TIDO-777638 format. One record per residue (C-alpha): x, y, z; residue in one letter. Coordinates in Angstrom, 3 decimals. Layout:
+----------+----------+----------+------+
:        u :        v :        w : type :
+----------+----------+----------+------+
:        X :        Y :        Z :    a :
...
+----------+----------+----------+------+
END
This chain:
+----------+----------+----------+------+
:        u :        v :        w : type :
+----------+----------+----------+------+
:   -0.178 :  -18.911 :  -22.550 :    m :
:    0.659 :  -22.520 :  -23.310 :    d :
:   -0.329 :  -23.221 :  -26.911 :    n :
:   -0.238 :  -26.968 :  -26.383 :    a :
:   -2.941 :  -29.069 :  -24.737 :    k :
:   -1.999 :  -32.320 :  -23.046 :    i :
:   -3.768 :  -35.382 :  -24.393 :    d :
:   -4.716 :  -37.843 :  -21.665 :    d :
:   -6.699 :  -40.253 :  -23.838 :    t :
:   -4.187 :  -41.075 :  -26.576 :    s :
:   -3.168 :  -44.432 :  -25.083 :    s :
:   -6.764 :  -45.719 :  -25.480 :    n :
:   -7.607 :  -44.189 :  -28.860 :    r :
:   -6.321 :  -44.883 :  -32.307 :    q :
:   -6.177 :  -42.481 :  -35.221 :    c :
:   -5.419 :  -43.269 :  -38.843 :    t :
:   -4.025 :  -39.810 :  -39.630 :    d :
:   -0.342 :  -39.290 :  -40.109 :    k :
:    1.970 :  -38.849 :  -37.127 :    q :
:    3.112 :  -35.460 :  -38.440 :    a :
:   -0.065 :  -33.948 :  -36.963 :    d :
:    1.503 :  -34.359 :  -33.520 :    w :
:    4.356 :  -32.679 :  -31.702 :    l :
:    5.968 :  -33.122 :  -28.332 :    c :
:    5.116 :  -30.447 :  -25.777 :    r :
:    8.499 :  -28.765 :  -26.171 :    c :
:    8.149 :  -28.418 :  -29.959 :    c :
:    4.553 :  -27.243 :  -29.630 :    a :
:    5.551 :  -24.511 :  -27.197 :    r :
:    8.181 :  -23.344 :  -29.655 :    r :
:    5.460 :  -23.406 :  -32.348 :    r :
:    7.428 :  -25.713 :  -34.603 :    i :
:    4.739 :  -27.547 :  -36.524 :    r :
:    4.301 :  -29.381 :  -39.802 :    p :
:    2.298 :  -27.705 :  -42.543 :    a :
:   -1.421 :  -28.417 :  -42.349 :    g :
:   -1.349 :  -29.810 :  -38.809 :    s :
:   -4.762 :  -30.441 :  -37.282 :    r :
:   -6.288 :  -31.181 :  -33.876 :    l :
:   -6.358 :  -34.977 :  -33.666 :    l :
:   -6.274 :  -37.876 :  -31.270 :    c :
:   -2.840 :  -39.459 :  -31.333 :    a :
:   -2.057 :  -43.113 :  -31.956 :    p :
:   -0.482 :  -44.699 :  -28.893 :    s :
:    2.754 :  -45.182 :  -30.841 :    n :
:    2.886 :  -41.630 :  -32.277 :    a :
:    6.224 :  -39.873 :  -32.067 :    r :
:    7.195 :  -36.254 :  -32.451 :    c :
:    7.850 :  -35.750 :  -36.201 :    p :
:   10.990 :  -33.774 :  -35.382 :    r :
:   12.291 :  -36.878 :  -33.548 :    q :
:   14.818 :  -34.751 :  -31.711 :    a :
:   13.533 :  -35.760 :  -28.295 :    c :
:   11.975 :  -39.146 :  -29.024 :    g :
:    8.856 :  -38.189 :  -27.082 :    a :
:    6.115 :  -40.765 :  -27.323 :    k :
:    2.385 :  -40.380 :  -26.684 :    a :
:    1.437 :  -41.012 :  -23.055 :    g :
:    4.972 :  -41.972 :  -22.025 :    i :
:    6.975 :  -39.711 :  -19.764 :    a :
:   10.618 :  -39.017 :  -20.545 :    t :
:   13.190 :  -37.075 :  -18.588 :    a :
:   12.750 :  -33.819 :  -20.487 :    n :
:    9.414 :  -34.047 :  -22.295 :    f :
:    6.614 :  -35.491 :  -20.117 :    p :
:    4.165 :  -36.588 :  -22.835 :    i :
:    3.268 :  -35.944 :  -26.429 :    l :
:    1.090 :  -32.844 :  -26.593 :    a :
:   -1.860 :  -32.114 :  -28.825 :    r :
:   -1.027 :  -29.038 :  -30.902 :    l :
:   -3.518 :  -26.194 :  -30.605 :    n :
:   -4.815 :  -25.105 :  -34.021 :    t :
:   -4.508 :  -21.410 :  -33.182 :    g :
:   -2.199 :  -18.970 :  -31.458 :    l :
:   -3.572 :  -16.822 :  -28.643 :    d :
:   -2.115 :  -13.308 :  -28.533 :    i :
:   -2.579 :  -12.300 :  -24.902 :    c :
:   -3.299 :   -8.764 :  -23.679 :    v :
:   -3.432 :   -7.610 :  -20.054 :    t :
:   -4.910 :   -4.436 :  -18.515 :    p :
:   -1.329 :   -3.456 :  -17.641 :    f :
:   -0.627 :   -2.592 :  -21.293 :    g :
:    1.332 :   -5.740 :  -22.143 :    k :
:    0.817 :   -7.977 :  -25.183 :    l :
:    2.440 :  -11.420 :  -25.282 :    t :
:    2.823 :  -14.041 :  -27.999 :    w :
:    5.441 :  -16.703 :  -28.690 :    q :
:    7.052 :  -15.949 :  -25.331 :    g :
:    7.705 :  -12.314 :  -26.294 :    r :
:    6.140 :   -9.379 :  -24.469 :    t :
:    5.603 :   -5.908 :  -25.900 :    h :
:    4.049 :   -2.666 :  -24.775 :    r :
:    0.596 :   -1.925 :  -26.148 :    c :
:   -1.951 :    0.878 :  -25.870 :    a :
:   -5.509 :    0.194 :  -24.710 :    l :
:   -8.764 :    2.115 :  -24.547 :    g :
:   -8.846 :    5.286 :  -22.471 :    q :
:  -11.461 :    3.671 :  -20.188 :    s :
:   -9.447 :    0.503 :  -19.674 :    g :
:  -10.798 :   -3.005 :  -20.284 :    i :
:  -14.468 :   -3.825 :  -19.707 :    r :
:  -16.513 :   -6.994 :  -19.931 :    t :
:  -19.671 :   -5.057 :  -20.894 :    n :
:  -18.377 :   -2.989 :  -23.801 :    k :
:  -20.773 :   -0.312 :  -25.109 :    r :
:  -20.549 :    1.983 :  -28.116 :    e :
:  -18.589 :    5.169 :  -27.388 :    g :
:  -17.454 :    4.217 :  -23.869 :    d :
:  -13.749 :    4.364 :  -24.801 :    g :
:  -13.133 :    0.877 :  -23.380 :    a :
:  -11.341 :   -2.138 :  -24.813 :    t :
:  -13.586 :   -5.235 :  -24.675 :    p :
:  -12.423 :   -8.332 :  -22.819 :    s :
:  -12.623 :  -11.726 :  -24.490 :    g :
:  -11.005 :  -13.734 :  -27.277 :    c :
:  -11.539 :  -12.512 :  -30.818 :    f :
:  -10.349 :  -14.272 :  -33.960 :    e :
:   -8.157 :  -12.285 :  -36.319 :    l :
:  -10.221 :  -11.612 :  -39.435 :    q :
:   -8.015 :   -9.811 :  -41.958 :    g :
:   -5.342 :   -7.179 :  -42.508 :    v :
:   -5.752 :   -3.704 :  -44.010 :    l :
:   -2.800 :   -1.469 :  -44.841 :    y :
:   -1.856 :    1.793 :  -46.562 :    r :
:   -0.080 :    0.762 :  -49.754 :    a :
:    1.019 :    4.358 :  -50.302 :    d :
:    2.999 :    4.258 :  -47.043 :    r :
:    3.958 :    0.631 :  -46.337 :    l :
:    4.963 :   -2.493 :  -48.187 :    n :
:    2.417 :   -5.291 :  -48.094 :    e :
:    2.751 :   -7.087 :  -44.734 :    p :
:    3.996 :  -10.681 :  -44.780 :    q :
:    1.266 :  -12.872 :  -43.290 :    t :
:   -0.978 :  -15.796 :  -44.167 :    t :
:   -4.041 :  -13.783 :  -43.117 :    l :
:   -6.077 :  -12.150 :  -45.872 :    s :
:   -4.621 :   -8.750 :  -46.842 :    v :
:   -6.173 :   -5.769 :  -48.630 :    r :
:   -4.979 :   -2.219 :  -49.196 :    s :
:   -7.023 :    0.671 :  -47.766 :    i :
:   -8.711 :    3.018 :  -50.232 :    n :
:   -9.626 :    6.690 :  -49.635 :    p :
:  -13.325 :    5.787 :  -49.651 :    n :
:  -13.091 :    3.035 :  -47.019 :    d :
:  -15.028 :    3.534 :  -43.807 :    g :
:  -16.468 :    1.589 :  -40.872 :    w :
:  -20.001 :    2.154 :  -39.588 :    c :
:  -20.305 :    2.989 :  -35.862 :    d :
:  -23.982 :    3.983 :  -35.920 :    d :
:  -26.030 :    1.549 :  -33.750 :    p :
:  -29.199 :    2.603 :  -35.572 :    n :
:  -27.826 :    1.688 :  -38.996 :    n :
:  -28.152 :   -1.760 :  -40.584 :    l :
:  -24.424 :   -1.611 :  -41.427 :    n :
:  -23.396 :   -1.209 :  -37.772 :    y :
:  -19.875 :   -2.553 :  -37.127 :    n :
:  -19.370 :   -3.334 :  -40.801 :    l :
:  -17.087 :   -1.842 :  -43.468 :    p :
:  -18.793 :    0.747 :  -45.660 :    v :
:  -17.960 :    2.754 :  -48.753 :    t :
:  -17.837 :    6.550 :  -48.445 :    l :
:  -19.691 :    8.786 :  -48.789 :    p :
:  -21.954 :    7.183 :  -46.200 :    f :
:  -24.965 :    8.817 :  -44.533 :    a :
:  -24.695 :    7.116 :  -41.126 :    g :
:  -22.101 :    7.781 :  -38.450 :    s :
:  -18.821 :    6.187 :  -39.430 :    h :
:  -15.064 :    6.165 :  -39.033 :    e :
:  -12.720 :    6.887 :  -41.934 :    r :
:  -10.016 :    4.261 :  -42.419 :    l :
:   -7.915 :    6.540 :  -44.667 :    w :
:   -6.361 :    8.726 :  -41.975 :    r :
:   -3.899 :   11.589 :  -41.998 :    d :
:   -1.974 :   10.107 :  -39.076 :    d :
:   -0.294 :    6.677 :  -39.086 :    a :
:   -2.652 :    4.817 :  -36.718 :    l :
:   -4.399 :    2.909 :  -39.502 :    y :
:   -1.390 :    2.464 :  -41.755 :    d :
:   -1.637 :   -1.171 :  -40.684 :    l :
:   -4.596 :   -2.712 :  -38.872 :    l :
:   -6.143 :   -6.088 :  -38.171 :    v :
:   -9.904 :   -6.465 :  -38.142 :    t :
:  -11.286 :   -8.716 :  -35.404 :    l :
:  -14.336 :  -10.914 :  -35.066 :    k :
:  -15.690 :   -8.752 :  -32.253 :    f :
:  -19.469 :   -8.179 :  -32.015 :    n :
:  -19.627 :  -10.214 :  -35.150 :    f :
:  -22.162 :  -12.334 :  -37.055 :    d :
:  -24.496 :  -10.668 :  -36.419 :    p :
:  -23.449 :   -7.385 :  -34.783 :    p :
:  -25.498 :   -6.367 :  -31.737 :    v :
:  -26.520 :   -2.715 :  -31.907 :    a :
:  -24.677 :   -0.618 :  -29.316 :    g :
:  -22.322 :   -3.405 :  -28.181 :    a :
:  -19.259 :   -1.761 :  -29.740 :    g :
:  -17.762 :   -1.308 :  -33.180 :    s :
:  -14.493 :   -0.769 :  -35.055 :    a :
:  -12.351 :   -2.626 :  -32.519 :    i :
:   -9.046 :   -3.229 :  -34.279 :    f :
:   -5.446 :   -4.178 :  -33.609 :    l :
:   -3.576 :   -1.244 :  -35.131 :    h :
:   -0.492 :    0.981 :  -35.000 :    v :
:    0.069 :    2.860 :  -31.744 :    a :
:    0.679 :    6.578 :  -31.452 :    a :
:    4.379 :    7.456 :  -30.883 :    p :
:    3.724 :    8.008 :  -27.139 :    n :
:    1.364 :    5.005 :  -26.808 :    f :
:   -1.482 :    7.305 :  -25.849 :    s :
:   -4.816 :    5.565 :  -25.074 :    p :
:   -7.067 :    4.498 :  -27.932 :    t :
:  -10.832 :    4.796 :  -28.335 :    a :
:  -11.088 :    1.074 :  -27.506 :    g :
:   -8.670 :   -0.697 :  -29.843 :    c :
:   -5.387 :   -2.446 :  -28.983 :    v :
:   -2.366 :   -0.712 :  -30.532 :    a :
:    1.262 :   -1.755 :  -31.062 :    l :
:    4.381 :   -0.184 :  -32.507 :    a :
:    4.312 :   -0.662 :  -36.279 :    c :
:    7.442 :   -2.843 :  -36.369 :    d :
:    6.027 :   -5.058 :  -33.605 :    t :
:    2.709 :   -5.422 :  -35.408 :    l :
:    4.518 :   -6.419 :  -38.619 :    c :
:    6.531 :   -9.011 :  -36.687 :    e :
:    3.396 :  -10.396 :  -35.064 :    l :
:    1.532 :  -10.674 :  -38.373 :    l :
:    4.373 :  -12.710 :  -39.861 :    a :
:    3.663 :  -15.327 :  -37.159 :    d :
:   -0.128 :  -15.259 :  -37.481 :    c :
:   -2.277 :  -17.781 :  -39.309 :    t :
:   -6.050 :  -18.038 :  -39.799 :    p :
:   -7.714 :  -19.089 :  -36.545 :    g :
:   -5.346 :  -17.147 :  -34.283 :    d :
:   -7.024 :  -14.973 :  -31.654 :    r :
:   -6.491 :  -11.774 :  -29.707 :    l :
:   -7.321 :  -12.613 :  -26.078 :    c :
:   -7.892 :   -9.608 :  -23.791 :    i :
:   -7.984 :  -10.416 :  -20.073 :    s :
:  -10.682 :   -8.807 :  -17.917 :    p :
:   -9.280 :   -6.644 :  -15.096 :    p :
:  -10.077 :   -9.026 :  -12.223 :    h :
:   -8.499 :  -12.008 :  -14.022 :    h :
:   -5.318 :  -10.112 :  -14.870 :    a :
:   -5.036 :   -8.764 :  -11.315 :    e :
:   -5.162 :  -12.299 :   -9.910 :    k :
:   -2.458 :  -13.439 :  -12.336 :    q :
:   -0.347 :  -10.442 :  -11.330 :    h :
:   -0.731 :  -11.287 :   -7.617 :    q :
:    0.060 :  -14.965 :   -8.210 :    d :
:    3.229 :  -13.975 :  -10.092 :    a :
:    4.325 :  -11.819 :   -7.149 :    d :
:    4.096 :  -14.832 :   -4.826 :    r :
:    6.439 :  -16.958 :   -6.952 :    i :
+----------+----------+----------+------+
END
């Protein structure tokens, strides 16, 4: 997915913010950006702060058509074919045993479609070093759980064990939750029965299906987190959308 959005109004709008908030399309695609860059309208005379290409807002050049507005977040793209892509790199991932569904329900074993902001990182400090990321990070404790009981007021929220309602333990014997990313899925407020505990976590060695989460090899997940910043999203394509993209790719 192209992380840059073309600005077609910059020649008629002025902005007093610094030029460093803008990049040419090439630099934006490579995710080379100044610290603290924001989504802004560009002055008509804005230039790419890297100045390697000399791209100028609204003016086509041989290699870089126009200055591009930098998206404030990275979309990590997932397809029903078990592929996850970000920064031009594609990796195998595991999905829910029931595939991807647009109408996710509690206990259906499906991965929900949609775009969900990355919320925070949890990890087992007794097994892994703290992951390098700008997302919030916290170590998992033996009494950490996640409520999956639609009839409980804490549905789809972290809870402290022991806990009377139905829940999932985050401190596992296997390695699946050694490193996980919580997502803003069915969030603020949670809708009872619409799905809970949907994470981005470590895959089983054979990439066996999950109960609804998206799972990656641990090394791949660590690499991804090093690129992530607050506001980045996990975007899961619905089956019909991904199938169309697949067919279009075959025609090229």
